[in-house]
C-alpha positions in Angstrom: -2.2 -4.4 -7.8 -4.4 -2.9 -5.4 -2.9 -0.5 -2.5 -3.0 -3.4 0.0 -0.5 -5.3 -2.6 2.0 -2.3 -3.2 1.9 -2.0 1.2 3.0 -5.6 1.7 5.7 -5.5 -0.8 6.8 -2.3 0.7 6.8 -3.8 4.2 8.2 -7.1 2.8 11.0 -5.0 0.9 10.3 -7.5 -2.2 12.4 -7.0 -5.1 10.5 -5.5 -8.4 10.4 -6.8 -11.8 14.0 -6.6 -13.0 15.0 -8.7 -9.6 16.7 -5.7 -8.0 15.3 -3.5 -5.0 12.0 -1.9 -5.8 13.0 2.2 -5.5 11.1 4.1 -2.9 8.9 6.7 -3.9 7.8 8.0 -0.9 4.4 10.0 -2.1 3.3 7.1 -4.3 4.0 4.6 -1.6 2.0 6.8 0.8 -1.1 7.3 -1.3 -1.1 3.1 -1.3 -1.1 3.6 2.4 -3.8 6.1 2.5 -6.1 3.9 0.6 -5.5 1.1 2.8 -6.3 3.6 5.7 -9.3 5.3 4.5 -11.3 1.7 3.6 -10.1 0.7 7.3 -12.1 4.3 8.1 -14.7 3.3 6.3 -15.2 0.0 8.0 -15.1 1.3 10.8 -18.0 3.3 11.0 -21.6 2.5 11.9 -23.7 0.7 9.1 -27.3 2.1 8.4 
């Protein structure tokens, strides 16, 4: 699963594999958000 998938699941509040609401682990979830933001920043850079 990539960063964007995790961020989508967090935003949707989808249940985890056991059918329960997924636990939020702030430092881990923010790491995925950072990954998405880094990719967006890289796409914004001028191409050589």
